[in-house]
N, CA, C and O atoms as a DFTB+ gen file, in Angstrom:
396 C
 N C O
     1  1       0.846      -1.169       0.000
     2  2       0.000       0.000       0.000
     3  2       0.894       1.236       0.000
     4  3       1.942       1.263       0.647
     5  1       0.464       2.248      -0.732
     6  2       1.219       3.492      -0.870
     7  2       0.352       4.663      -0.424
     8  3      -0.839       4.717      -0.733
     9  1       0.946       5.589       0.295
    10  2       0.277       6.833       0.658
    11  2       0.678       7.885      -0.357
    12  3       1.857       8.205      -0.510
    13  1      -0.321       8.419      -1.049
    14  2      -0.092       9.438      -2.066
    15  2      -0.780      10.720      -1.619
    16  3      -1.969      10.714      -1.298
    17  1      -0.039      11.812      -1.599
    18  2      -0.625      13.116      -1.308
    19  2      -0.992      13.778      -2.626
    20  3      -0.152      13.966      -3.505
    21  1      -2.255      14.122      -2.740
    22  2      -2.737      14.864      -3.904
    23  2      -3.131      16.250      -3.409
    24  3      -3.981      16.394      -2.530
    25  1      -2.501      17.263      -3.986
    26  2      -2.818      18.636      -3.612
    27  2      -3.789      19.213      -4.621
    28  3      -3.571      19.153      -5.831
    29  1      -4.878      19.781      -4.087
    30  2      -5.898      20.415      -4.918
    31  2      -5.983      21.892      -4.579
    32  3      -5.903      22.276      -3.412
    33  1      -6.143      22.715      -5.600
    34  2      -6.407      24.130      -5.382
    35  2      -7.831      24.389      -5.821
    36  3      -8.240      24.001      -6.915
    37  1      -8.570      25.039      -4.969
    38  2      -9.956      25.353      -5.274
    39  2     -10.137      26.807      -5.613
    40  3      -9.180      27.582      -5.622
    41  1     -11.371      27.175      -5.891
    42  2     -11.674      28.582      -6.154
    43  2     -11.343      29.435      -4.924
    44  3     -11.227      28.917      -3.814
    45  1     -11.195      30.725      -5.131
    46  2     -10.831      31.634      -4.045
    47  2     -11.780      31.577      -2.858
    48  3     -11.361      31.792      -1.720
    49  1     -13.035      31.293      -3.103
    50  2     -14.028      31.283      -2.022
    51  2     -14.253      29.887      -1.446
    52  3     -15.313      29.613      -0.884
    53  1     -13.276      29.015      -1.579
    54  2     -13.407      27.641      -1.114
    55  2     -13.590      27.591       0.395
    56  3     -12.794      28.150       1.150
    57  1     -14.626      26.928       0.813
    58  2     -14.844      26.682       2.238
    59  2     -14.487      25.230       2.519
    60  3     -14.395      24.408       1.607
    61  1     -14.290      24.933       3.786
    62  2     -13.995      23.551       4.161
    63  2     -15.122      22.652       3.669
    64  3     -16.297      22.946       3.892
    65  1     -14.777      21.582       3.015
    66  2     -15.768      20.642       2.484
    67  2     -15.597      19.312       3.211
    68  3     -14.772      18.489       2.816
    69  1     -16.372      19.099       4.269
    70  2     -16.193      17.870       5.041
    71  2     -16.528      16.605       4.264
    72  3     -16.187      15.504       4.696
    73  1     -17.187      16.749       3.131
    74  2     -17.579      15.586       2.342
    75  2     -16.578      15.230       1.251
    76  3     -16.845      14.325       0.460
    77  1     -15.444      15.902       1.181
    78  2     -14.488      15.650       0.099
    79  2     -14.013      14.203       0.079
    80  3     -13.912      13.604      -0.991
    81  1     -13.720      13.636       1.239
    82  2     -13.276      12.232       1.279
    83  2     -14.362      11.316       0.725
    84  3     -14.063      10.376      -0.011
    85  1     -15.604      11.577       1.069
    86  2     -16.709      10.756       0.567
    87  2     -16.872      10.913      -0.944
    88  3     -17.166       9.944      -1.644
    89  1     -16.681      12.135      -1.444
    90  2     -16.784      12.376      -2.882
    91  2     -15.708      11.583      -3.630
    92  3     -16.001      10.906      -4.615
    93  1     -14.469      11.671      -3.158
    94  2     -13.373      10.951      -3.817
    95  2     -13.633       9.445      -3.763
    96  3     -13.452       8.747      -4.761
    97  1     -14.055       8.949      -2.607
    98  2     -14.340       7.510      -2.461
    99  2     -15.448       7.067      -3.406
   100  3     -15.369       5.993      -4.002
   101  1     -16.483       7.894      -3.542
   102  2     -17.610       7.544      -4.413
   103  2     -17.211       7.520      -5.886
   104  3     -17.812       6.794      -6.678
   105  1     -16.210       8.301      -6.256
   106  2     -15.749       8.347      -7.647
   107  2     -14.757       7.234      -7.980
   108  3     -14.431       7.016      -9.147
   109  1     -14.282       6.534      -6.958
   110  2     -13.262       5.497      -7.171
   111  2     -13.860       4.263      -7.828
   112  3     -14.977       3.845      -7.521
   113  1     -13.089       3.702      -8.732
   114  2     -13.426       2.427      -9.353
   115  2     -12.499       1.367      -8.765
   116  3     -11.431       1.694      -8.247
   117  1     -12.891       0.130      -8.840
   118  2     -12.087      -0.950      -8.259
   119  2     -10.650      -0.919      -8.775
   120  3      -9.712      -1.143      -8.010
   121  1     -10.474      -0.646     -10.052
   122  2      -9.139      -0.639     -10.661
   123  2      -8.238       0.468     -10.107
   124  3      -7.018       0.399     -10.253
   125  1      -8.826       1.482      -9.475
   126  2      -8.019       2.562      -8.901
   127  2      -7.203       2.086      -7.702
   128  3      -6.123       2.618      -7.445
   129  1      -7.694       1.108      -6.977
   130  2      -6.968       0.580      -5.822
   131  2      -7.062       1.453      -4.583
   132  3      -6.215       1.353      -3.695
   133  1      -8.069       2.301      -4.506
   134  2      -8.221       3.185      -3.350
   135  2      -8.683       2.398      -2.131
   136  3      -9.643       1.630      -2.198
   137  1      -7.986       2.601      -1.021
   138  2      -8.352       1.959       0.246
   139  2      -8.956       2.950       1.238
   140  3      -9.900       2.614       1.953
   141  1      -8.417       4.168       1.286
   142  2      -8.845       5.139       2.287
   143  2      -8.447       6.537       1.843
   144  3      -7.472       6.711       1.112
   145  1      -9.221       7.552       2.297
   146  2      -8.929       8.951       1.965
   147  2      -8.972       9.793       3.231
   148  3      -9.880       9.646       4.049
   149  1      -7.986      10.679       3.394
   150  2      -8.043      11.708       4.430
   151  2      -7.925      13.060       3.738
   152  3      -7.381      13.157       2.639
   153  1      -8.440      14.106       4.389
   154  2      -8.434      15.438       3.800
   155  2      -7.925      16.438       4.823
   156  3      -8.343      16.433       5.981
   157  1      -7.017      17.293       4.380
   158  2      -6.491      18.367       5.226
   159  2      -6.551      19.655       4.420
   160  3      -6.130      19.693       3.263
   161  1      -7.079      20.716       5.040
   162  2      -7.171      22.001       4.350
   163  2      -6.173      22.979       4.938
   164  3      -6.031      23.085       6.156
   165  1      -5.479      23.696       4.056
   166  2      -4.543      24.726       4.495
   167  2      -5.295      26.051       4.591
   168  3      -6.382      26.186       4.029
   169  1      -4.732      27.024       5.291
   170  2      -5.379      28.338       5.388
   171  2      -5.580      29.010       4.025
   172  3      -6.468      29.850       3.875
   173  1      -4.768      28.650       3.042
   174  2      -4.894      29.260       1.707
   175  2      -6.038      28.664       0.886
   176  3      -6.305      29.120      -0.226
   177  1      -6.711      27.653       1.425
   178  2      -7.796      27.009       0.689
   179  2      -7.355      25.781      -0.079
   180  3      -8.186      25.090      -0.668
   181  1      -6.065      25.497      -0.082
   182  2      -5.562      24.303      -0.755
   183  2      -5.925      23.074       0.076
   184  3      -5.836      23.097       1.303
   185  1      -6.332      22.009      -0.599
   186  2      -6.637      20.749       0.065
   187  2      -5.515      19.760      -0.219
   188  3      -5.024      19.673      -1.344
   189  1      -5.118      19.027       0.793
   190  2      -4.200      17.904       0.600
   191  2      -4.970      16.641       0.925
   192  3      -5.450      16.456       2.044
   193  1      -5.079      15.783      -0.063
   194  2      -5.741      14.498       0.116
   195  2      -4.677      13.451       0.383
   196  3      -3.669      13.397      -0.322
   197  1      -4.884      12.634       1.375
   198  2      -4.034      11.483       1.621
   199  2      -4.752      10.265       1.084
   200  3      -5.718       9.801       1.690
   201  1      -4.302       9.743      -0.036
   202  2      -4.936       8.576      -0.652
   203  2      -4.073       7.351      -0.392
   204  3      -2.910       7.302      -0.792
   205  1      -4.642       6.382       0.267
   206  2      -3.964       5.115       0.517
   207  2      -4.352       4.183      -0.625
   208  3      -5.507       3.780      -0.756
   209  1      -3.356       3.849      -1.451
   210  2      -3.597       3.132      -2.693
   211  2      -2.922       1.764      -2.695
   212  3      -1.780       1.621      -2.259
   213  1      -3.638       0.771      -3.188
   214  2      -3.044      -0.534      -3.453
   215  2      -2.550      -0.509      -4.895
   216  3      -3.324      -0.290      -5.826
   217  1      -1.254      -0.735      -5.064
   218  2      -0.667      -0.719      -6.403
   219  2       0.644      -1.483      -6.359
   220  3       1.242      -1.658      -5.297
   221  1       1.080      -1.931      -7.519
   222  2       2.310      -2.698      -7.615
   223  2       3.568      -1.876      -7.476
   224  3       4.633      -2.417      -7.176
   225  1       3.463      -0.569      -7.690
   226  2       4.637       0.298      -7.575
   227  2       4.184       1.691      -7.165
   228  3       3.005       2.032      -7.256
   229  1       5.137       2.482      -6.714
   230  2       4.841       3.859      -6.344
   231  2       4.354       4.648      -7.554
   232  3       3.391       5.408      -7.452
   233  1       5.005       4.473      -8.685
   234  2       4.609       5.189      -9.900
   235  2       3.174       4.857     -10.298
   236  3       2.417       5.736     -10.710
   237  1       2.813       3.605     -10.175
   238  2       1.446       3.181     -10.500
   239  2       0.457       3.801      -9.519
   240  3      -0.612       4.257      -9.926
   241  1       0.795       3.824      -8.242
   242  2      -0.086       4.420      -7.229
   243  2      -0.276       5.914      -7.495
   244  3      -1.391       6.427      -7.401
   245  1       0.809       6.609      -7.826
   246  2       0.704       8.037      -8.139
   247  2      -0.178       8.265      -9.361
   248  3      -1.002       9.179      -9.376
   249  1      -0.005       7.443     -10.373
   250  2      -0.809       7.557     -11.598
   251  2      -2.295       7.358     -11.292
   252  3      -3.131       8.150     -11.726
   253  1      -2.620       6.300     -10.546
   254  2      -4.020       6.015     -10.227
   255  2      -4.619       7.111      -9.349
   256  3      -5.777       7.489      -9.531
   257  1      -3.832       7.624      -8.392
   258  2      -4.334       8.686      -7.510
   259  2      -4.633       9.953      -8.308
   260  3      -5.668      10.589      -8.109
   261  1      -3.732      10.312      -9.203
   262  2      -3.950      11.508     -10.036
   263  2      -5.169      11.315     -10.939
   264  3      -6.003      12.212     -11.064
   265  1      -5.265      10.158     -11.560
   266  2      -6.385       9.885     -12.464
   267  2      -7.718       9.916     -11.716
   268  3      -8.684      10.514     -12.189
   269  1      -7.768       9.273     -10.551
   270  2      -8.987       9.256      -9.743
   271  2      -9.397      10.664      -9.332
   272  3     -10.563      11.039      -9.455
   273  1      -8.438      11.439      -8.847
   274  2      -8.758      12.781      -8.383
   275  2      -9.186      13.680      -9.536
   276  3     -10.128      14.461      -9.398
   277  1      -8.507      13.576     -10.663
   278  2      -8.886      14.362     -11.840
   279  2     -10.300      13.991     -12.293
   280  3     -11.076      14.862     -12.685
   281  1     -10.631      12.712     -12.240
   282  2     -11.975      12.266     -12.613
   283  2     -13.016      12.850     -11.659
   284  3     -14.068      13.318     -12.094
   285  1     -12.722      12.822     -10.359
   286  2     -13.657      13.364      -9.368
   287  2     -13.861      14.865      -9.579
   288  3     -14.987      15.356      -9.506
   289  1     -12.764      15.598      -9.841
   290  2     -12.856      17.043     -10.064
   291  2     -13.677      17.338     -11.326
   292  3     -14.466      18.282     -11.350
   293  1     -13.490      16.542     -12.356
   294  2     -14.207      16.756     -13.622
   295  2     -15.677      16.373     -13.533
   296  3     -16.529      17.016     -14.147
   297  1     -15.978      15.319     -12.764
   298  2     -17.325      14.752     -12.790
   299  2     -18.244      15.192     -11.659
   300  3     -19.463      15.181     -11.831
   301  1     -17.700      15.576     -10.513
   302  2     -18.553      15.873      -9.362
   303  2     -18.778      17.380      -9.248
   304  3     -17.818      18.146      -9.161
   305  1     -20.043      17.809      -9.247
   306  2     -20.334      19.251      -9.234
   307  2     -19.773      19.988      -8.013
   308  3     -19.459      21.174      -8.115
   309  1     -19.642      19.329      -6.878
   310  2     -19.107      19.993      -5.684
   311  2     -17.619      20.279      -5.782
   312  3     -17.078      21.022      -4.964
   313  1     -16.945      19.696      -6.778
   314  2     -15.509      19.921      -6.944
   315  2     -15.180      20.755      -8.184
   316  3     -14.010      20.933      -8.523
   317  1     -16.210      21.263      -8.856
   318  2     -15.940      22.110     -10.023
   319  2     -15.201      23.352      -9.564
   320  3     -15.524      23.934      -8.529
   321  1     -14.221      23.748     -10.332
   322  2     -13.384      24.885      -9.978
   323  2     -12.092      24.470      -9.295
   324  3     -11.189      25.291      -9.136
   325  1     -11.988      23.205      -8.887
   326  2     -10.750      22.686      -8.311
   327  2      -9.852      22.182      -9.429
   328  3     -10.330      21.832     -10.508
   329  1      -8.551      22.144      -9.171
   330  2      -7.630      21.484     -10.093
   331  2      -6.509      20.822      -9.299
   332  3      -6.134      21.262      -8.212
   333  1      -5.995      19.754      -9.887
   334  2      -4.942      18.968      -9.251
   335  2      -3.616      19.685      -9.450
   336  3      -3.235      20.004     -10.576
   337  1      -2.909      19.937      -8.338
   338  2      -1.583      20.548      -8.398
   339  2      -0.491      19.488      -8.488
   340  3       0.376      19.555      -9.359
   341  1      -0.536      18.507      -7.582
   342  2       0.473      17.443      -7.569
   343  2      -0.167      16.154      -7.065
   344  3      -1.198      16.176      -6.392
   345  1       0.457      15.046      -7.400
   346  2       0.093      13.725      -6.869
   347  2       1.401      12.973      -6.689
   348  3       1.981      12.473      -7.653
   349  1       1.861      12.897      -5.436
   350  2       3.183      12.348      -5.179
   351  2       3.192      11.434      -3.963
   352  3       2.450      11.635      -3.002
   353  1       4.045      10.433      -4.033
   354  2       4.256       9.560      -2.891
   355  2       4.840      10.352      -1.733
   356  3       5.574      11.321      -1.924
   357  1       4.500       9.920      -0.540
   358  2       4.970      10.586       0.659
   359  2       6.265       9.925       1.115
   360  3       6.329       8.705       1.267
   361  1       7.279      10.725       1.327
   362  2       8.532      10.204       1.832
   363  2       8.479      10.178       3.346
   364  3       8.218      11.196       3.987
   365  1       8.725       9.026       3.905
   366  2       8.710       8.855       5.351
   367  2      10.149       8.748       5.823
   368  3      10.870       7.845       5.399
   369  1      10.587       9.663       6.704
   370  2      11.974       9.599       7.151
   371  2      12.253       8.330       7.938
   372  3      11.399       7.846       8.681
   373  1      13.428       7.809       7.771
   374  2      13.843       6.625       8.504
   375  2      15.159       6.885       9.193
   376  3      15.745       7.958       9.044
   377  1      15.626       5.911       9.947
   378  2      16.854       6.108      10.704
   379  2      18.082       6.323       9.828
   380  3      19.087       6.857      10.298
   381  1      18.016       5.920       8.573
   382  2      19.148       6.056       7.658
   383  2      19.344       7.490       7.166
   384  3      20.386       7.780       6.578
   385  1      18.385       8.401       7.380
   386  2      18.486       9.766       6.881
   387  2      19.587      10.562       7.567
   388  3      20.109      11.510       6.979
   389  1      19.950      10.207       8.783
   390  2      20.972      10.952       9.517
   391  2      22.372      10.397       9.299
   392  3      23.335      10.898       9.881
   393  1      22.493       9.386       8.481
   394  2      23.826       8.793       8.297
   395  2      24.561       9.389       7.138
   396  3      25.692       8.994       6.856
């Protein structure tokens, strides 16, 4: 499983959307490999989605996360005006980083 952060920028008047995780989940297809979604909003209105994806590689997980999110933004009326900024794997620091 891979954790992919997808950053979304919304319209200037974007308010917190507590249903964003449900919207993304509802737009997911089995082939996307989505397991779970978390949502965090920055003060600037940018949303960071944490998508937990089942995929054979990090590149595949990033591709599926971007495709899923782009589909949700295009198809769901509550996300119109949003656009995907990035979809990237999350680097988790380990003990080897200080060596």
